[in-house]
Backbone as JSON Lines, residues from 0, in Angstrom:
{"i":0,"aa":"X","n":[-30.55,37.45,193.87],"ca":[-31.96,37.56,194.19],"c":[-32.34,36.34,195.04]}
{"i":1,"aa":"X","n":[-32.99,36.59,196.13],"ca":[-33.41,35.5,197.01],"c":[-34.8,35.01,196.62]}
{"i":2,"aa":"X","n":[-35.09,33.74,196.89],"ca":[-36.41,33.2,196.56],"c":[-37.52,33.92,197.33]}
{"i":3,"aa":"X","n":[-38.67,34.02,196.71],"ca":[-39.82,34.68,197.34],"c":[-40.2,34.03,198.66]}
{"i":4,"aa":"X","n":[-40.05,32.7,198.75],"ca":[-40.43,32.0,199.98],"c":[-39.61,32.45,201.17]}
{"i":5,"aa":"X","n":[-38.41,32.96,200.96],"ca":[-37.58,33.46,202.06],"c":[-38.17,34.73,202.66]}
{"i":6,"aa":"X","n":[-39.09,35.34,201.95],"ca":[-39.69,36.6,202.41],"c":[-41.13,36.42,202.87]}
{"i":7,"aa":"X","n":[-41.52,35.17,203.11],"ca":[-42.86,34.89,203.61],"c":[-43.92,34.68,202.56]}
{"i":8,"aa":"X","n":[-43.56,34.73,201.29],"ca":[-44.53,34.49,200.22],"c":[-44.77,32.99,200.12]}
{"i":9,"aa":"X","n":[-46.03,32.58,200.17],"ca":[-46.35,31.16,200.1],"c":[-47.1,30.79,198.83]}
{"i":10,"aa":"X","n":[-47.67,31.77,198.15],"ca":[-48.49,31.5,196.97],"c":[-48.25,32.57,195.91]}
{"i":11,"aa":"X","n":[-48.3,32.15,194.65],"ca":[-48.18,33.1,193.54],"c":[-49.29,32.82,192.54]}
{"i":12,"aa":"X","n":[-49.78,33.89,191.92],"ca":[-50.79,33.78,190.87],"c":[-50.11,34.23,189.58]}
{"i":13,"aa":"X","n":[-50.19,33.4,188.57],"ca":[-49.56,33.72,187.28],"c":[-50.64,33.97,186.24]}
{"i":14,"aa":"X","n":[-50.37,34.92,185.37],"ca":[-51.28,35.22,184.27],"c":[-52.26,36.34,184.57]}
{"i":15,"aa":"X","n":[-52.24,36.89,185.78],"ca":[-53.23,37.9,186.13],"c":[-53.01,39.23,185.42]}
{"i":16,"aa":"X","n":[-51.84,39.43,184.82],"ca":[-51.57,40.69,184.1],"c":[-51.97,40.58,182.63]}
{"i":17,"aa":"X","n":[-52.41,39.39,182.2],"ca":[-52.78,39.2,180.81],"c":[-51.63,38.74,179.94]}
{"i":18,"aa":"X","n":[-50.43,38.67,180.51],"ca":[-49.24,38.23,179.77],"c":[-48.79,36.9,180.35]}
{"i":19,"aa":"X","n":[-48.31,36.02,179.49],"ca":[-47.82,34.73,179.96],"c":[-47.12,33.99,178.85]}
{"i":20,"aa":"X","n":[-46.77,32.75,179.12],"ca":[-46.01,31.96,178.14],"c":[-46.74,30.69,177.73]}
{"i":21,"aa":"X","n":[-48.02,30.6,178.02],"ca":[-48.8,29.45,177.58],"c":[-50.23,29.89,177.35]}
{"i":22,"aa":"X","n":[-50.86,29.36,176.32],"ca":[-50.29,28.45,175.33],"c":[-49.33,29.18,174.41]}
{"i":23,"aa":"X","n":[-48.42,28.41,173.82],"ca":[-47.45,29.05,172.93],"c":[-46.91,28.04,171.92]}
{"i":24,"aa":"X","n":[-47.15,28.33,170.67],"ca":[-46.57,27.51,169.6],"c":[-45.08,27.84,169.49]}
{"i":25,"aa":"X","n":[-44.28,26.89,169.03],"ca":[-42.83,27.15,168.91],"c":[-42.5,28.43,168.14]}
{"i":26,"aa":"X","n":[-43.25,28.73,167.1],"ca":[-42.94,29.92,166.29],"c":[-43.32,31.23,166.99]}
{"i":27,"aa":"X","n":[-44.02,31.15,168.12],"ca":[-44.42,32.35,168.86],"c":[-43.64,32.57,170.14]}
{"i":28,"aa":"X","n":[-42.66,31.75,170.41],"ca":[-41.92,31.85,171.67],"c":[-41.21,33.19,171.84]}
{"i":29,"aa":"X","n":[-40.62,33.68,170.77],"ca":[-39.93,34.96,170.88],"c":[-40.91,36.09,171.19]}
{"i":30,"aa":"X","n":[-42.08,36.05,170.58],"ca":[-43.1,37.06,170.86],"c":[-43.5,37.02,172.34]}
{"i":31,"aa":"X","n":[-43.7,35.82,172.86],"ca":[-44.08,35.68,174.27],"c":[-42.99,36.24,175.18]}
{"i":32,"aa":"X","n":[-41.74,35.95,174.86],"ca":[-40.65,36.46,175.69],"c":[-40.55,37.97,175.59]}
{"i":33,"aa":"X","n":[-40.74,38.52,174.39],"ca":[-40.69,39.99,174.23],"c":[-41.81,40.67,175.02]}
{"i":34,"aa":"X","n":[-42.98,40.03,175.07],"ca":[-44.07,40.58,175.88],"c":[-43.65,40.68,177.35]}
{"i":35,"aa":"X","n":[-42.99,39.64,177.85],"ca":[-42.55,39.66,179.25],"c":[-41.45,40.69,179.48]}
{"i":36,"aa":"X","n":[-40.6,40.88,178.49],"ca":[-39.57,41.93,178.6],"c":[-40.25,43.29,178.73]}
{"i":37,"aa":"X","n":[-41.24,43.55,177.89],"ca":[-41.9,44.85,177.86],"c":[-42.82,45.1,179.05]}
{"i":38,"aa":"X","n":[-43.57,44.1,179.47],"ca":[-44.56,44.29,180.52],"c":[-43.98,44.06,181.91]}
{"i":39,"aa":"X","n":[-43.17,43.03,182.06],"ca":[-42.66,42.66,183.39],"c":[-41.2,43.07,183.62]}
{"i":40,"aa":"X","n":[-40.55,43.61,182.6],"ca":[-39.14,44.04,182.69],"c":[-38.2,42.89,183.06]}
{"i":41,"aa":"X","n":[-38.52,41.7,182.57],"ca":[-37.64,40.55,182.76],"c":[-36.63,40.56,181.62]}
{"i":42,"aa":"X","n":[-35.34,40.51,181.91],"ca":[-34.35,40.53,180.83],"c":[-34.53,39.35,179.87]}
{"i":43,"aa":"X","n":[-34.4,39.64,178.58],"ca":[-34.6,38.62,177.55],"c":[-33.69,37.42,177.77]}
{"i":44,"aa":"X","n":[-32.43,37.66,178.1],"ca":[-31.48,36.58,178.32],"c":[-31.9,35.64,179.44]}
{"i":45,"aa":"X","n":[-32.5,36.2,180.48],"ca":[-32.99,35.38,181.6],"c":[-34.11,34.46,181.12]}
{"i":46,"aa":"X","n":[-35.02,35.0,180.33],"ca":[-36.11,34.19,179.79],"c":[-35.58,33.12,178.85]}
{"i":47,"aa":"X","n":[-34.66,33.5,178.0],"ca":[-34.08,32.58,177.02],"c":[-33.4,31.4,177.71]}
{"i":48,"aa":"X","n":[-32.7,31.67,178.8],"ca":[-31.99,30.62,179.53],"c":[-32.9,29.84,180.47]}
{"i":49,"aa":"X","n":[-33.94,30.49,180.99],"ca":[-34.73,29.87,182.04],"c":[-35.98,29.12,181.62]}
{"i":50,"aa":"X","n":[-36.52,29.42,180.45],"ca":[-37.75,28.76,180.02],"c":[-37.38,27.5,179.24]}
{"i":51,"aa":"X","n":[-37.94,26.37,179.66],"ca":[-37.62,25.09,179.02],"c":[-38.47,24.79,177.79]}
{"i":52,"aa":"X","n":[-39.6,25.42,177.68],"ca":[-40.52,25.23,176.55],"c":[-40.86,23.75,176.33]}
{"i":53,"aa":"X","n":[-41.14,23.02,177.4],"ca":[-41.54,21.63,177.26],"c":[-43.06,21.48,177.31]}
{"i":54,"aa":"X","n":[-43.75,22.45,176.76],"ca":[-45.2,22.46,176.64],"c":[-45.58,23.3,175.43]}
{"i":55,"aa":"X","n":[-46.83,23.15,175.02],"ca":[-47.4,24.06,174.02],"c":[-48.75,24.57,174.5]}
{"i":56,"aa":"X","n":[-49.58,23.67,175.0],"ca":[-50.92,24.07,175.44],"c":[-50.91,24.55,176.89]}
{"i":57,"aa":"X","n":[-51.99,25.18,177.28],"ca":[-52.1,25.66,178.66],"c":[-52.12,24.51,179.67]}
{"i":58,"aa":"X","n":[-52.9,23.43,179.43],"ca":[-52.85,22.29,180.36],"c":[-51.45,21.67,180.45]}
{"i":59,"aa":"X","n":[-50.73,21.59,179.34],"ca":[-49.36,21.06,179.37],"c":[-48.45,21.96,180.2]}
{"i":60,"aa":"X","n":[-48.67,23.26,180.14],"ca":[-47.89,24.22,180.92],"c":[-48.11,24.0,182.42]}
{"i":61,"aa":"X","n":[-49.36,23.85,182.82],"ca":[-49.67,23.61,184.23],"c":[-49.04,22.29,184.68]}
{"i":62,"aa":"X","n":[-49.13,21.27,183.85],"ca":[-48.52,19.97,184.18],"c":[-47.0,20.09,184.3]}
{"i":63,"aa":"X","n":[-46.38,20.82,183.39],"ca":[-44.92,21.01,183.44],"c":[-44.51,21.73,184.72]}
{"i":64,"aa":"X","n":[-45.29,22.71,185.15],"ca":[-44.99,23.43,186.39],"c":[-45.1,22.5,187.59]}
{"i":65,"aa":"X","n":[-46.12,21.66,187.61],"ca":[-46.32,20.73,188.73],"c":[-45.18,19.71,188.81]}
{"i":66,"aa":"X","n":[-44.66,19.28,187.67],"ca":[-43.56,18.3,187.64],"c":[-42.28,18.86,188.25]}
{"i":67,"aa":"X","n":[-42.16,20.16,188.31],"ca":[-40.96,20.79,188.87],"c":[-41.0,20.85,190.4]}
{"i":68,"aa":"X","n":[-42.06,20.34,191.0],"ca":[-42.21,20.3,192.46],"c":[-41.93,21.67,193.08]}
{"i":69,"aa":"X","n":[-42.72,22.68,192.73],"ca":[-42.47,24.03,193.25],"c":[-42.62,24.09,194.77]}
{"i":70,"aa":"X","n":[-41.85,24.97,195.38],"ca":[-41.94,25.15,196.83],"c":[-43.04,26.14,197.22]}
{"i":71,"aa":"X","n":[-43.56,26.86,196.25],"ca":[-44.67,27.78,196.48],"c":[-45.96,27.18,195.94]}
{"i":72,"aa":"X","n":[-47.08,27.62,196.45],"ca":[-48.37,27.25,195.89],"c":[-48.56,28.05,194.6]}
{"i":73,"aa":"X","n":[-48.92,27.36,193.53],"ca":[-49.1,28.03,192.24],"c":[-50.57,28.08,191.86]}
{"i":74,"aa":"X","n":[-51.0,29.22,191.38],"ca":[-52.34,29.38,190.83],"c":[-52.18,29.98,189.44]}
{"i":75,"aa":"X","n":[-52.97,29.5,188.5],"ca":[-52.83,29.94,187.11],"c":[-54.13,30.58,186.63]}
{"i":76,"aa":"X","n":[-54.01,31.75,186.06],"ca":[-55.11,32.37,185.32],"c":[-54.74,32.29,183.85]}
{"i":77,"aa":"X","n":[-55.74,32.18,183.01],"ca":[-55.49,32.09,181.57],"c":[-55.22,33.49,181.03]}
{"i":78,"aa":"X","n":[-53.97,33.81,180.7],"ca":[-53.63,35.16,180.23],"c":[-54.1,35.39,178.8]}
{"i":79,"aa":"X","n":[-54.68,36.54,178.55],"ca":[-55.26,36.85,177.25],"c":[-54.24,36.88,176.11]}
{"i":80,"aa":"X","n":[-53.1,37.51,176.32],"ca":[-52.15,37.72,175.22],"c":[-51.7,36.43,174.56]}
{"i":81,"aa":"X","n":[-51.21,35.42,175.3],"ca":[-50.79,34.21,174.61],"c":[-51.94,33.44,173.96]}
{"i":82,"aa":"X","n":[-53.13,33.5,174.54],"ca":[-54.27,32.85,173.9],"c":[-54.59,33.53,172.57]}
{"i":83,"aa":"X","n":[-54.52,34.84,172.55],"ca":[-54.77,35.59,171.31],"c":[-53.74,35.21,170.24]}
{"i":84,"aa":"X","n":[-52.47,35.15,170.62],"ca":[-51.43,34.75,169.66],"c":[-51.65,33.31,169.19]}
{"i":85,"aa":"X","n":[-52.09,32.45,170.09],"ca":[-52.25,31.03,169.78],"c":[-53.33,30.78,168.73]}
{"i":86,"aa":"X","n":[-54.4,31.53,168.79],"ca":[-55.52,31.28,167.87],"c":[-55.47,32.11,166.59]}
{"i":87,"aa":"X","n":[-54.59,33.09,166.53],"ca":[-54.55,33.95,165.35],"c":[-53.48,33.52,164.36]}
C-alpha cells in the first residue's frame, strides 16, 4: 500500500465517522480496535501492531500524533464512540 501523499492527498480528517481510538482507557483498547475492524475494515493484527497506545486522553492523542511529525496535515474531530466508552 502506498502512502496517501503519493496520490495527492495533503490533509486527513480523523474521527468524522464517530469511531476512533481516543480517548481510551487501557482496559478499553480491544473494544476500540474491534470498532475499527467492524466499521473501517482494518485488520485487527494491523491495529495491534501499529497502535502505540502512548496516550489515554484526547489531548494526549493529538499531542502523540504531532510528535510523529506527520507528512500530511491532520485534523481531529472528537469521535462519539470512544468518548461514550470513556465515560461509561
